[in-house]
N, C-alpha and C positions, 0 to 999 in steps of 0.2 A: 607461412603454415601449410604443413600437406593436409591432404583431407582426414587423413588416420586422427590426426591433431584435431584437426577442426571437429570432429566427430567425438571424441573423448570432451571437448572442452563443452559441446554443447550438452553432454547427458550428464555432464555434471552443474551445469547451470540448470538444466532442468530438474536434476536430483535436488539441487538446493532450494529449489520453488516448490516442489512438492509437485511437478507436472508428471513425474513417472507413477504410472498406475493411477493414476485419476481418469475420469470421464475423457474419452476421446473425442474429436473435433464432432459435431454435430449431435453426440451423445448427451441427452439431459441427467442430471445427479439420479432421479426417480430412474433412469433406464440402467444406470452404473449401478445404484441400489439394488435392481432386480436381480440384475447379473452375479453379484458378489452375494446375496442372499443365496441364490442357488448353486452355484459354483461352491459356497462355503460349506455347504448342508444346513444350512438352518432349518430347511423344513424338513429334512430327517428327521429332527426331535419335536420343534416347536408347532408342527401343524400335523394334526392328526391324521392316521391311516397313510402318509406320505409315502412311507417305504414299503408298506405294505401294496399299495397300488402302482407300484412302479413311478412313482412322480406325477400321477396321473388325476391327482386331487386340483378342483377349482382354484385358479388363484384367488378368486372371491375366500376361499377358507384359509389361507394360508396365515401361517404366525400365530394363530388363536390360542397355542399352547394344548397342552393334553393333559388327560386326569390318569394315564400311565407313569408311576410312579419308576426311577430308576435306584434299587437297593443295594446299599452296601456298609462298609463298616462304620461311613460317614452319617449312615439313615437312609431317610429316602427322599430324594428330590423329584420335582417336577420340571417337564419345560414350560416356562413361562408365557403368558399371552404377552409376545411381544408388541402387538398391537396397544395393548391396553400401558403397558410400560411405560411405550415411547409415547403413547400420549399424554403422560403425566409429568415430561422431562422438556425443559427447554433443550435446544441443539448443544450448547455448551455443557448443561448436565449429562446430556446423553453421553457425550466424549466421555466425561469424569465416570459414569456408571459402566460403559462398555469397556472399561480399561481395570475394572475390579476383580477380584479373584473371586471365582465361584466356587460350589461343591461340585462333585462329580456327577453326572460325566461330561458337565461343560467342557469344553475347551477354549476357555477362558483366555488362555496366553496365545492363542493363535488371534482371537479378536483383539487383545492388547497391542498386538505389533500391528495393526492394520494403523494406515497414514489417518490423518483427521479427513485428509478430502473423503477416503472412502467409507468411514463411519460417517460422516455429514450425508453421504449418498446414501447408504442404508438407511437412516434418520427421514431423509427424503421418501424414500420407496416404502416404509414401514408405514408414515404417516399418511400416504398417499391411498392405501388399502381399504381406509374407510373405518367403521363403526369399530369400534375396539373388541366389544365385546365379554365376557365374564372370564375372572381369574380363574387360573390354575388352581388345584389344591395346593396348600401350605406344604411347607419342608415338616418330615416328622423326623425327630430325635430318634438314635440307637434305641430300640426296645419299645418305641412307640406303638400305638396300635394305627395299622395301614387299612384301611377300608377300601381302596381301589385296587384294581391289577397293576402289578410292577414286575420289573425285569429285575434280577438280582445279579448283581458285578461281583462275585467271588470267585477268585480262580478256584479250580477243583482239580485234583491231582487223579486219574485212575490207577489207584494202585495196584491192579492185576497187570496193568500193561507198563506203568511204571517200575515193578519189580521185574518183568521180563528183560528190559534193555541192558 
């Protein structure tokens, strides 16, 4: 067997057993989870002030949710306190929870495509963060009273510039 075929066979075996995209040698599940949370953009919404401060929020404050909502035709949603969510779930419940469809702007379809190994790493990391804290505000249906700040997610066309095209 030539080297090229050997590499393809090894890659196939690794993929079949879920070894591709999982923790590297020497990397713990918690470290892998921290990496995935960071590159996955979880803090962008689920950590207060993270975007506004260029990602310099102390890790001790990560993933505690925010009281700033996202409003659109679906109503007003809030980024959940992931520490609290994960603290109430077993690992197998987390796997099912992470793959459920969510309201905008949560990119649930990306989370749903993660491997079990990566979702378990996120679970381990979030649980390692410590005290869960308080829940984020609850969902508000369209037309409901919102008493927190919120971003509006509604496409707008600048009629003056659109007609000039």
